[in-house]
N, CA, C and O atoms as a DFTB+ gen file, in Angstrom:
652 C
 N C O
     1  1      39.154       1.861     -49.500
     2  2      39.175       3.065     -50.301
     3  2      40.493       3.123     -51.046
     4  3      41.559       2.805     -50.518
     5  1      40.374       3.546     -52.305
     6  2      41.568       3.768     -53.122
     7  2      41.483       5.187     -53.641
     8  3      40.442       5.616     -54.139
     9  1      42.574       5.908     -53.525
    10  2      42.646       7.269     -54.018
    11  2      43.878       7.386     -54.902
    12  3      44.923       6.806     -54.606
    13  1      43.750       8.142     -55.993
    14  2      44.897       8.340     -56.871
    15  2      44.747       9.662     -57.609
    16  3      43.641      10.129     -57.882
    17  1      45.879      10.239     -57.918
    18  2      45.910      11.417     -58.777
    19  2      46.392      10.955     -60.137
    20  3      47.292      10.121     -60.239
    21  1      45.787      11.504     -61.184
    22  2      46.078      11.028     -62.526
    23  2      46.103      12.205     -63.481
    24  3      45.254      13.093     -63.406
    25  1      47.077      12.210     -64.380
    26  2      47.174      13.258     -65.397
    27  2      46.389      12.820     -66.633
    28  3      46.658      11.759     -67.198
    29  1      45.419      13.636     -67.053
    30  2      44.648      13.352     -68.261
    31  2      44.941      14.419     -69.305
    32  3      45.069      15.594     -68.961
    33  1      45.050      14.032     -70.580
    34  2      45.295      15.019     -71.626
    35  2      44.168      16.054     -71.651
    36  3      42.996      15.700     -71.520
    37  1      44.512      17.302     -71.813
    38  2      43.568      18.422     -71.907
    39  2      42.812      18.694     -70.613
    40  3      41.891      19.510     -70.621
    41  1      43.157      18.051     -69.506
    42  2      42.414      18.247     -68.274
    43  2      43.326      18.456     -67.074
    44  3      42.845      18.797     -65.994
    45  1      44.619      18.261     -67.237
    46  2      45.576      18.363     -66.150
    47  2      45.366      17.244     -65.135
    48  3      45.160      16.094     -65.522
    49  1      45.413      17.561     -63.855
    50  2      45.374      16.532     -62.823
    51  2      43.956      16.327     -62.295
    52  3      43.244      17.284     -61.992
    53  1      43.560      15.043     -62.193
    54  2      42.266      14.714     -61.596
    55  2      42.510      13.765     -60.422
    56  3      43.521      13.066     -60.363
    57  1      41.569      13.762     -59.506
    58  2      41.599      12.907     -58.327
    59  2      40.602      11.785     -58.559
    60  3      39.414      12.036     -58.760
    61  1      41.084      10.544     -58.530
    62  2      40.228       9.374     -58.702
    63  2      39.972       8.767     -57.330
    64  3      40.896       8.577     -56.539
    65  1      38.721       8.470     -57.062
    66  2      38.311       7.948     -55.773
    67  2      37.467       6.704     -55.993
    68  3      36.543       6.711     -56.807
    69  1      37.783       5.642     -55.273
    70  2      37.009       4.410     -55.369
    71  2      36.844       3.835     -53.970
    72  3      37.820       3.665     -53.239
    73  1      35.597       3.535     -53.602
    74  2      35.310       2.951     -52.298
    75  2      34.489       1.687     -52.492
    76  3      33.589       1.642     -53.331
    77  1      34.806       0.657     -51.709
    78  2      34.082      -0.605     -51.779
    79  2      34.002      -1.187     -50.373
    80  3      35.014      -1.317     -49.684
    81  1      32.789      -1.534     -49.959
    82  2      32.590      -2.192     -48.670
    83  2      32.375      -3.680     -48.942
    84  3      31.388      -4.063     -49.570
    85  1      33.292      -4.509     -48.472
    86  2      33.167      -5.951     -48.677
    87  2      32.062      -6.559     -47.817
    88  3      31.599      -7.668     -48.083
    89  1      31.644      -5.830     -46.791
    90  2      30.574      -6.311     -45.919
    91  2      29.204      -6.214     -46.562
    92  3      28.461      -7.195     -46.600
    93  1      28.861      -5.023     -47.074
    94  2      27.508      -4.825     -47.612
    95  2      27.468      -4.716     -49.138
    96  3      26.391      -4.742     -49.734
    97  1      28.648      -4.593     -49.777
    98  2      28.685      -4.512     -51.230
    99  2      28.562      -3.101     -51.786
   100  3      28.580      -2.919     -53.003
   101  1      28.438      -2.095     -50.916
   102  2      28.338      -0.716     -51.396
   103  2      29.619      -0.356     -52.132
   104  3      30.718      -0.701     -51.699
   105  1      29.460       0.350     -53.266
   106  2      30.630       0.838     -53.982
   107  2      30.329       2.214     -54.556
   108  3      29.184       2.538     -54.871
   109  1      31.364       3.002     -54.682
   110  2      31.229       4.338     -55.263
   111  2      32.558       4.736     -55.881
   112  3      33.617       4.554     -55.280
   113  1      32.489       5.286     -57.102
   114  2      33.659       5.785     -57.813
   115  2      33.374       7.205     -58.254
   116  3      32.236       7.551     -58.571
   117  1      34.411       8.025     -58.273
   118  2      34.221       9.382     -58.769
   119  2      35.533       9.943     -59.282
   120  3      36.619       9.466     -58.950
   121  1      35.393      10.976     -60.105
   122  2      36.515      11.721     -60.661
   123  2      36.286      13.173     -60.269
   124  3      35.218      13.730     -60.522
   125  1      37.291      13.782     -59.651
   126  2      37.151      15.175     -59.221
   127  2      38.333      15.975     -59.729
   128  3      39.448      15.465     -59.832
   129  1      38.079      17.219     -60.041
   130  2      39.154      18.050     -60.546
   131  2      40.050      18.546     -59.426
   132  3      39.595      18.799     -58.311
   133  1      41.331      18.681     -59.740
   134  2      42.296      19.223     -58.799
   135  2      42.626      20.654     -59.222
   136  3      42.855      21.530     -58.388
   137  1      42.642      20.864     -60.518
   138  2      42.954      22.180     -61.081
   139  2      41.699      23.044     -61.117
   140  3      40.602      22.538     -60.880
   141  1      41.835      24.326     -61.406
   142  2      40.653      25.197     -61.439
   143  2      39.571      24.667     -62.385
   144  3      39.848      23.913     -63.319
   145  1      38.343      25.081     -62.117
   146  2      37.158      24.620     -62.850
   147  2      37.304      24.764     -64.364
   148  3      37.776      25.786     -64.862
   149  1      36.898      23.741     -65.071
   150  2      36.892      23.733     -66.531
   151  2      35.575      24.318     -67.030
   152  3      34.617      24.449     -66.268
   153  1      35.536      24.661     -68.284
   154  2      34.315      25.187     -68.896
   155  2      33.352      24.034     -69.213
   156  3      33.792      22.956     -69.614
   157  1      32.052      24.253     -69.036
   158  2      31.076      23.232     -69.433
   159  2      31.295      22.846     -70.897
   160  3      31.539      23.710     -71.739
   161  1      31.209      21.556     -71.196
   162  2      31.507      21.130     -72.557
   163  2      30.642      19.960     -73.013
   164  3      30.071      19.214     -72.218
   165  1      30.578      19.844     -74.335
   166  2      29.869      18.738     -74.989
   167  2      30.857      18.085     -75.959
   168  3      31.504      18.769     -76.753
   169  1      30.964      16.754     -75.886
   170  2      31.781      15.989     -76.821
   171  2      30.846      15.121     -77.649
   172  3      29.944      14.473     -77.116
   173  1      31.071      15.116     -78.950
   174  2      30.252      14.328     -79.865
   175  2      31.173      13.537     -80.791
   176  3      32.133      14.078     -81.340
   177  1      30.870      12.263     -80.954
   178  2      31.609      11.443     -81.918
   179  2      30.622      10.521     -82.623
   180  3      29.693       9.996     -82.009
   181  1      30.835      10.339     -83.896
   182  2      30.037       9.405     -84.684
   183  2      30.753       8.066     -84.667
   184  3      31.892       7.967     -85.124
   185  1      30.100       7.037     -84.148
   186  2      30.669       5.695     -84.060
   187  2      30.162       4.914     -85.266
   188  3      28.975       4.603     -85.371
   189  1      31.086       4.602     -86.177
   190  2      30.692       3.947     -87.430
   191  2      31.381       2.609     -87.664
   192  3      30.909       1.795     -88.458
   193  1      32.500       2.380     -86.971
   194  2      33.272       1.147     -87.145
   195  2      33.515       0.511     -85.777
   196  3      33.432       1.181     -84.748
   197  1      33.810      -0.769     -85.777
   198  2      34.087      -1.479     -84.521
   199  2      35.252      -0.826     -83.771
   200  3      35.244      -0.787     -82.540
   201  1      36.260      -0.311     -84.501
   202  2      37.419       0.330     -83.867
   203  2      37.012       1.560     -83.061
   204  3      37.664       1.903     -82.074
   205  1      35.931       2.226     -83.480
   206  2      35.474       3.427     -82.779
   207  2      34.980       3.120     -81.362
   208  3      34.931       4.009     -80.513
   209  1      34.621       1.878     -81.116
   210  2      34.141       1.478     -79.785
   211  2      35.253       1.529     -78.739
   212  3      34.983       1.484     -77.539
   213  1      36.512       1.624     -79.199
   214  2      37.654       1.640     -78.286
   215  2      38.059       3.040     -77.843
   216  3      39.038       3.190     -77.113
   217  1      37.329       4.068     -78.267
   218  2      37.646       5.415     -77.806
   219  2      37.435       5.483     -76.302
   220  3      36.491       4.893     -75.775
   221  1      38.306       6.199     -75.616
   222  2      38.253       6.305     -74.163
   223  2      37.212       7.339     -73.736
   224  3      37.154       8.441     -74.282
   225  1      36.394       6.968     -72.757
   226  2      35.376       7.851     -72.194
   227  2      35.750       8.128     -70.739
   228  3      35.875       7.209     -69.930
   229  1      35.924       9.403     -70.424
   230  2      36.107       9.839     -69.043
   231  2      34.848      10.626     -68.717
   232  3      34.667      11.742     -69.205
   233  1      33.978      10.051     -67.897
   234  2      32.700      10.696     -67.577
   235  2      32.678      11.047     -66.093
   236  3      32.794      10.177     -65.231
   237  1      32.528      12.332     -65.816
   238  2      32.444      12.755     -64.418
   239  2      31.053      12.436     -63.881
   240  3      30.150      12.090     -64.644
   241  1      30.889      12.552     -62.594
   242  2      29.597      12.255     -61.977
   243  2      28.548      13.326     -62.294
   244  3      27.386      13.186     -61.912
   245  1      28.951      14.385     -62.984
   246  2      28.027      15.468     -63.344
   247  2      27.516      15.353     -64.785
   248  3      26.618      16.098     -65.176
   249  1      28.064      14.448     -65.566
   250  2      27.818      14.410     -67.009
   251  2      26.635      13.531     -67.411
   252  3      26.338      12.516     -66.780
   253  1      25.976      13.960     -68.482
   254  2      24.931      13.170     -69.132
   255  2      25.526      12.516     -70.374
   256  3      26.438      13.062     -70.994
   257  1      25.013      11.360     -70.728
   258  2      25.416      10.666     -71.950
   259  2      24.167      10.444     -72.779
   260  3      23.129      10.034     -72.260
   261  1      24.276      10.720     -74.091
   262  2      23.140      10.549     -74.996
   263  2      23.554       9.737     -76.213
   264  3      24.659       9.883     -76.737
   265  1      22.644       8.881     -76.648
   266  2      22.758       8.180     -77.921
   267  2      21.411       8.388     -78.604
   268  3      20.497       7.580     -78.433
   269  1      21.283       9.468     -79.377
   270  2      19.973       9.843     -79.935
   271  2      19.317       8.765     -80.792
   272  3      18.099       8.596     -80.740
   273  1      20.101       8.039     -81.575
   274  2      19.531       7.019     -82.459
   275  2      18.845       5.894     -81.698
   276  3      17.956       5.234     -82.236
   277  1      19.247       5.672     -80.456
   278  2      18.660       4.616     -79.637
   279  2      17.623       5.170     -78.673
   280  3      16.952       4.408     -77.977
   281  1      17.485       6.494     -78.626
   282  2      16.576       7.119     -77.676
   283  2      17.065       6.985     -76.244
   284  3      16.260       6.954     -75.313
   285  1      18.385       6.904     -76.059
   286  2      18.973       6.703     -74.745
   287  2      19.566       8.003     -74.220
   288  3      20.343       8.665     -74.908
   289  1      19.195       8.359     -73.002
   290  2      19.802       9.479     -72.284
   291  2      20.038       9.033     -70.849
   292  3      19.119       8.573     -70.172
   293  1      21.264       9.171     -70.397
   294  2      21.618       8.838     -69.020
   295  2      21.969      10.147     -68.329
   296  3      22.943      10.808     -68.689
   297  1      21.174      10.512     -67.343
   298  2      21.410      11.753     -66.618
   299  2      21.909      11.422     -65.214
   300  3      21.502      10.418     -64.629
   301  1      22.786      12.260     -64.676
   302  2      23.330      11.960     -63.352
   303  2      22.323      12.222     -62.251
   304  3      21.590      13.210     -62.282
   305  1      22.296      11.339     -61.293
   306  2      21.461      11.514     -60.104
   307  2      22.358      11.847     -58.928
   308  3      23.557      12.066     -59.104
   309  1      21.792      11.887     -57.728
   310  2      22.580      12.267     -56.557
   311  2      23.721      11.300     -56.233
   312  3      24.692      11.692     -55.585
   313  1      23.618      10.044     -56.674
   314  2      24.665       9.066     -56.394
   315  2      25.403       8.649     -57.665
   316  3      25.977       7.562     -57.721
   317  1      25.392       9.504     -58.675
   318  2      26.069       9.204     -59.937
   319  2      27.562       9.034     -59.693
   320  3      28.145       9.678     -58.821
   321  1      28.161       8.158     -60.477
   322  2      29.586       7.882     -60.345
   323  2      30.338       8.380     -61.568
   324  3      29.817       8.374     -62.683
   325  1      31.557       8.804     -61.342
   326  2      32.452       9.086     -62.442
   327  2      33.105       7.790     -62.869
   328  3      33.411       6.943     -62.030
   329  1      33.323       7.626     -64.160
   330  2      33.940       6.386     -64.643
   331  2      34.919       6.681     -65.768
   332  3      34.819       7.695     -66.458
   333  1      35.852       5.782     -65.929
   334  2      36.752       5.785     -67.077
   335  2      36.568       4.435     -67.740
   336  3      36.812       3.397     -67.124
   337  1      36.136       4.444     -68.997
   338  2      35.876       3.207     -69.732
   339  2      36.013       3.515     -71.217
   340  3      36.486       4.590     -71.587
   341  1      35.612       2.597     -72.053
   342  2      35.553       2.841     -73.497
   343  2      34.088       3.038     -73.891
   344  3      33.185       2.836     -73.079
   345  1      33.867       3.430     -75.136
   346  2      32.482       3.532     -75.610
   347  2      31.818       2.160     -75.513
   348  3      30.658       2.063     -75.113
   349  1      32.533       1.112     -75.872
   350  2      31.964      -0.237     -75.755
   351  2      31.605      -0.550     -74.303
   352  3      30.539      -1.107     -74.041
   353  1      32.467      -0.203     -73.370
   354  2      32.183      -0.412     -71.960
   355  2      30.929       0.323     -71.525
   356  3      30.138      -0.189     -70.732
   357  1      30.753       1.532     -72.050
   358  2      29.556       2.296     -71.717
   359  2      28.314       1.629     -72.286
   360  3      27.270       1.607     -71.634
   361  1      28.417       1.076     -73.512
   362  2      27.282       0.362     -74.102
   363  2      26.890      -0.841     -73.244
   364  3      25.702      -1.121     -73.079
   365  1      27.870      -1.548     -72.702
   366  2      27.576      -2.695     -71.831
   367  2      26.851      -2.241     -70.559
   368  3      25.952      -2.930     -70.077
   369  1      27.244      -1.079     -70.017
   370  2      26.564      -0.553     -68.827
   371  2      25.109      -0.212     -69.154
   372  3      24.207      -0.503     -68.368
   373  1      24.886       0.402     -70.313
   374  2      23.524       0.746     -70.743
   375  2      22.716      -0.529     -70.940
   376  3      21.538      -0.586     -70.586
   377  1      23.353      -1.554     -71.508
   378  2      22.681      -2.844     -71.739
   379  2      22.215      -3.460     -70.421
   380  3      21.102      -3.980     -70.341
   381  1      23.055      -3.407     -69.393
   382  2      22.668      -3.933     -68.078
   383  2      21.435      -3.210     -67.529
   384  3      20.532      -3.837     -66.974
   385  1      21.410      -1.902     -67.690
   386  2      20.268      -1.110     -67.213
   387  2      19.009      -1.489     -67.988
   388  3      17.946      -1.684     -67.400
   389  1      19.136      -1.592     -69.324
   390  2      17.980      -1.933     -70.155
   391  2      17.471      -3.342     -69.838
   392  3      16.262      -3.575     -69.838
   393  1      18.377      -4.278     -69.571
   394  2      17.960      -5.646     -69.205
   395  2      17.198      -5.639     -67.881
   396  3      16.193      -6.335     -67.734
   397  1      17.678      -4.851     -66.922
   398  2      16.978      -4.747     -65.642
   399  2      15.586      -4.157     -65.845
   400  3      14.602      -4.660     -65.304
   401  1      15.517      -3.076     -66.637
   402  2      14.214      -2.439     -66.880
   403  2      13.254      -3.395     -67.588
   404  3      12.067      -3.434     -67.263
   405  1      13.756      -4.157     -68.540
   406  2      12.926      -5.122     -69.262
   407  2      12.370      -6.179     -68.304
   408  3      11.196      -6.540     -68.388
   409  1      13.205      -6.666     -67.407
   410  2      12.770      -7.729     -66.489
   411  2      11.817      -7.226     -65.403
   412  3      11.053      -8.009     -64.840
   413  1      11.859      -5.927     -65.107
   414  2      11.029      -5.412     -64.012
   415  2       9.817      -4.608     -64.495
   416  3       9.015      -4.153     -63.679
   417  1       9.682      -4.435     -65.778
   418  2       8.587      -3.613     -66.328
   419  2       7.340      -4.451     -66.565
   420  3       7.429      -5.593     -67.016
   421  1       6.176      -3.881     -66.262
   422  2       4.901      -4.549     -66.504
   423  2       4.198      -4.020     -67.754
   424  3       3.442      -4.746     -68.400
   425  1       4.445      -2.772     -68.088
   426  2       3.795      -2.132     -69.228
   427  2       4.325      -2.728     -70.536
   428  3       5.532      -2.739     -70.775
   429  1       3.409      -3.226     -71.382
   430  2       3.792      -3.911     -72.618
   431  2       4.589      -2.996     -73.561
   432  3       5.591      -3.417     -74.139
   433  1       4.136      -1.745     -73.713
   434  2       4.843      -0.816     -74.616
   435  2       6.256      -0.512     -74.118
   436  3       7.186      -0.410     -74.918
   437  1       6.419      -0.369     -72.818
   438  2       7.740      -0.094     -72.257
   439  2       8.659      -1.308     -72.401
   440  3       9.859      -1.164     -72.632
   441  1       8.083      -2.500     -72.261
   442  2       8.861      -3.729     -72.456
   443  2       9.343      -3.834     -73.908
   444  3      10.490      -4.197     -74.169
   445  1       8.448      -3.509     -74.842
   446  2       8.821      -3.541     -76.265
   447  2       9.914      -2.526     -76.559
   448  3      10.830      -2.806     -77.333
   449  1       9.827      -1.356     -75.950
   450  2      10.840      -0.312     -76.133
   451  2      12.192      -0.786     -75.605
   452  3      13.216      -0.598     -76.263
   453  1      12.202      -1.402     -74.421
   454  2      13.443      -1.944     -73.853
   455  2      14.029      -3.022     -74.763
   456  3      15.237      -3.047     -74.999
   457  1      13.192      -3.896     -75.264
   458  2      13.651      -4.966     -76.156
   459  2      14.257      -4.379     -77.430
   460  3      15.274      -4.868     -77.921
   461  1      13.633      -3.338     -77.957
   462  2      14.142      -2.670     -79.164
   463  2      15.524      -2.046     -78.892
   464  3      16.443      -2.186     -79.698
   465  1      15.656      -1.367     -77.763
   466  2      16.939      -0.752     -77.404
   467  2      18.003      -1.834     -77.211
   468  3      19.139      -1.670     -77.657
   469  1      17.647      -2.931     -76.554
   470  2      18.598      -4.030     -76.354
   471  2      19.089      -4.609     -77.681
   472  3      20.266      -4.943     -77.821
   473  1      18.193      -4.725     -78.638
   474  2      18.567      -5.242     -79.958
   475  2      19.568      -4.304     -80.643
   476  3      20.555      -4.757     -81.222
   477  1      19.306      -2.996     -80.573
   478  2      20.205      -2.007     -81.159
   479  2      21.559      -2.007     -80.438
   480  3      22.606      -1.902     -81.078
   481  1      21.534      -2.125     -79.118
   482  2      22.775      -2.155     -78.346
   483  2      23.625      -3.373     -78.716
   484  3      24.838      -3.254     -78.891
   485  1      23.001      -4.527     -78.833
   486  2      23.731      -5.746     -79.200
   487  2      24.406      -5.572     -80.555
   488  3      25.561      -5.961     -80.732
   489  1      23.698      -4.996     -81.498
   490  2      24.255      -4.746     -82.824
   491  2      25.399      -3.726     -82.759
   492  3      26.415      -3.881     -83.437
   493  1      25.225      -2.688     -81.942
   494  2      26.260      -1.655     -81.800
   495  2      27.515      -2.226     -81.146
   496  3      28.629      -1.896     -81.554
   497  1      27.347      -3.080     -80.136
   498  2      28.489      -3.690     -79.454
   499  2      29.291      -4.564     -80.412
   500  3      30.505      -4.696     -80.261
   501  1      28.628      -5.156     -81.390
   502  2      29.314      -5.962     -82.407
   503  2      29.917      -5.093     -83.510
   504  3      30.578      -5.608     -84.411
   505  1      29.693      -3.777     -83.445
   506  2      30.231      -2.863     -84.460
   507  2      29.416      -2.827     -85.730
   508  3      29.908      -2.386     -86.769
   509  1      28.161      -3.289     -85.667
   510  2      27.307      -3.373     -86.856
   511  2      26.278      -2.255     -86.933
   512  3      25.550      -2.161     -87.921
   513  1      26.203      -1.409     -85.914
   514  2      25.187      -0.354     -85.862
   515  2      25.880       0.978     -85.608
   516  3      26.540       1.148     -84.583
   517  1      25.734       1.922     -86.534
   518  2      26.322       3.251     -86.357
   519  2      25.439       4.086     -85.430
   520  3      24.215       3.951     -85.428
   521  1      26.079       4.943     -84.651
   522  2      25.337       5.806     -83.732
   523  2      26.197       7.006     -83.338
   524  3      27.398       7.042     -83.602
   525  1      25.565       7.970     -82.712
   526  2      26.249       9.166     -82.219
   527  2      26.347       9.064     -80.704
   528  3      25.355       8.796     -80.026
   529  1      27.547       9.280     -80.177
   530  2      27.798       9.222     -78.741
   531  2      28.100      10.640     -78.258
   532  3      29.029      11.282     -78.748
   533  1      27.317      11.123     -77.300
   534  2      27.436      12.507     -76.827
   535  2      27.607      12.518     -75.311
   536  3      26.880      11.837     -74.588
   537  1      28.580      13.301     -74.840
   538  2      28.747      13.549     -73.407
   539  2      28.545      15.045     -73.186
   540  3      29.196      15.863     -73.835
   541  1      27.650      15.400     -72.278
   542  2      27.431      16.798     -71.911
   543  2      27.768      16.945     -70.431
   544  3      27.170      16.285     -69.581
   545  1      28.732      17.818     -70.128
   546  2      29.208      17.942     -68.753
   547  2      29.281      19.397     -68.304
   548  3      30.143      20.141     -68.772
   549  1      28.390      19.815     -67.405
   550  2      28.430      21.191     -66.904
   551  2      29.684      21.480     -66.076
   552  3      30.053      22.643     -65.915
   553  1      30.351      20.436     -65.542
   554  2      31.570      20.655     -64.760
   555  2      32.803      20.749     -65.656
   556  3      33.853      21.218     -65.217
   557  1      32.683      20.304     -66.909
   558  2      33.817      20.339     -67.833
   559  2      34.873      19.286     -67.546
   560  3      35.973      19.365     -68.092
   561  1      34.577      18.307     -66.710
   562  2      35.558      17.292     -66.327
   563  2      35.599      16.075     -67.247
   564  3      36.560      15.308     -67.210
   565  1      34.586      15.892     -68.059
   566  2      34.536      14.706     -68.909
   567  2      35.382      14.898     -70.155
   568  3      35.647      16.021     -70.584
   569  1      35.799      13.775     -70.726
   570  2      36.579      13.773     -71.961
   571  2      36.156      12.608     -72.836
   572  3      35.636      11.604     -72.351
   573  1      36.386      12.757     -74.119
   574  2      36.226      11.679     -75.085
   575  2      37.515      11.672     -75.890
   576  3      37.768      12.586     -76.675
   577  1      38.329      10.640     -75.694
   578  2      39.670      10.591     -76.281
   579  2      39.708       9.501     -77.341
   580  3      39.509       8.327     -77.029
   581  1      39.966       9.885     -78.611
   582  2      40.013       8.875     -79.680
   583  2      41.117       7.853     -79.442
   584  3      42.182       8.179     -78.918
   585  1      40.846       6.618     -79.833
   586  2      41.834       5.537     -79.763
   587  2      42.998       5.911     -80.670
   588  3      42.802       6.318     -81.815
   589  1      44.192       5.769     -80.155
   590  2      45.388       6.100     -80.927
   591  2      45.414       5.324     -82.240
   592  3      45.223       4.108     -82.258
   593  1      45.651       6.036     -83.330
   594  2      45.748       5.407     -84.641
   595  2      44.426       5.206     -85.353
   596  3      44.411       4.743     -86.493
   597  1      43.301       5.547     -84.707
   598  2      41.990       5.404     -85.342
   599  2      41.529       6.788     -85.787
   600  3      41.269       7.654     -84.951
   601  1      41.426       7.002     -87.102
   602  2      41.033       8.329     -87.589
   603  2      39.563       8.622     -87.267
   604  3      38.657       8.038     -87.862
   605  1      39.347       9.522     -86.332
   606  2      38.003       9.868     -85.887
   607  2      37.960      11.342     -85.548
   608  3      38.925      11.900     -85.028
   609  1      36.849      11.959     -85.841
   610  2      36.693      13.361     -85.486
   611  2      35.793      13.467     -84.256
   612  3      34.591      13.212     -84.321
   613  1      36.404      13.849     -83.136
   614  2      35.660      14.118     -81.914
   615  2      35.419      15.618     -81.881
   616  3      36.364      16.405     -81.949
   617  1      34.170      16.012     -81.778
   618  2      33.820      17.431     -81.749
   619  2      33.645      17.863     -80.298
   620  3      32.816      17.320     -79.568
   621  1      34.443      18.852     -79.892
   622  2      34.291      19.429     -78.553
   623  2      33.748      20.839     -78.747
   624  3      34.273      21.619     -79.542
   625  1      32.688      21.150     -78.008
   626  2      32.107      22.479     -78.081
   627  2      31.644      22.917     -76.702
   628  3      31.403      22.084     -75.829
   629  1      31.520      24.223     -76.505
   630  2      31.006      24.697     -75.212
   631  2      29.586      24.195     -75.007
   632  3      28.802      24.118     -75.953
   633  1      29.263      23.860     -73.780
   634  2      27.921      23.415     -73.445
   635  2      27.141      24.622     -72.970
   636  3      27.490      25.257     -71.976
   637  1      26.093      24.923     -73.687
   638  2      25.211      26.028     -73.281
   639  2      24.108      25.423     -72.429
   640  3      23.332      24.588     -72.894
   641  1      24.052      25.846     -71.204
   642  2      23.090      25.275     -70.274
   643  2      21.673      25.542     -70.757
   644  3      21.375      26.626     -71.258
   645  1      20.799      24.550     -70.605
   646  2      19.424      24.673     -71.040
   647  2      19.210      24.266     -72.479
   648  3      18.103      24.396     -73.002
   649  1      20.268      23.769     -73.137
   650  2      20.166      23.343     -74.523
   651  2      20.081      21.862     -74.643
   652  3      19.990      21.337     -75.752
C-alpha cells in the first residue's frame, strides 16, 4: 500500500491511495478529499490538437467521463478507481476496454460498434480526430487542468444532478 497527500490546484489537499497485491494481482487506486466537500461539477474541453491530449485529468472514483462524438460514457461502479492521467492516457484506457469488448462480443452489430469506436480512438490518440471530453463528478473531486502553455478553454460548471 502506498498513501500520499497531494496539493492540487483549486482542490486543496487530496489523499492518494494505491494498493497492489503481488500474490493475486489485485490493485486499487483512489483519490479522496481531505478538505470539506466540494460542489458537484462538470468539466468540458474541446480537444482539437495533439497538444490538447496532454491536459491533466484528475478523475475521482465517483466521476463519469463522456466523449459524445464517440458514443462513449464511462460510469463509476462499486469498484471504480480514482486516477490521475492525461486525456491521451484516458483514451488508451478506453481503447483497452473497447478491445476487450470487441474480442468477447458475439453480436455482430455490437462488434461493428466496438470496431468503429476503436477506429475513432486510434485517430484521436494520433491527434487527428477532434472530440469533446467531459468529466461529471457529484463529489466535486475531479479536475481537468490545461497543459501549461497550451491555449485551451476548459469550462467548469455546476453539475445539476439528473442532467
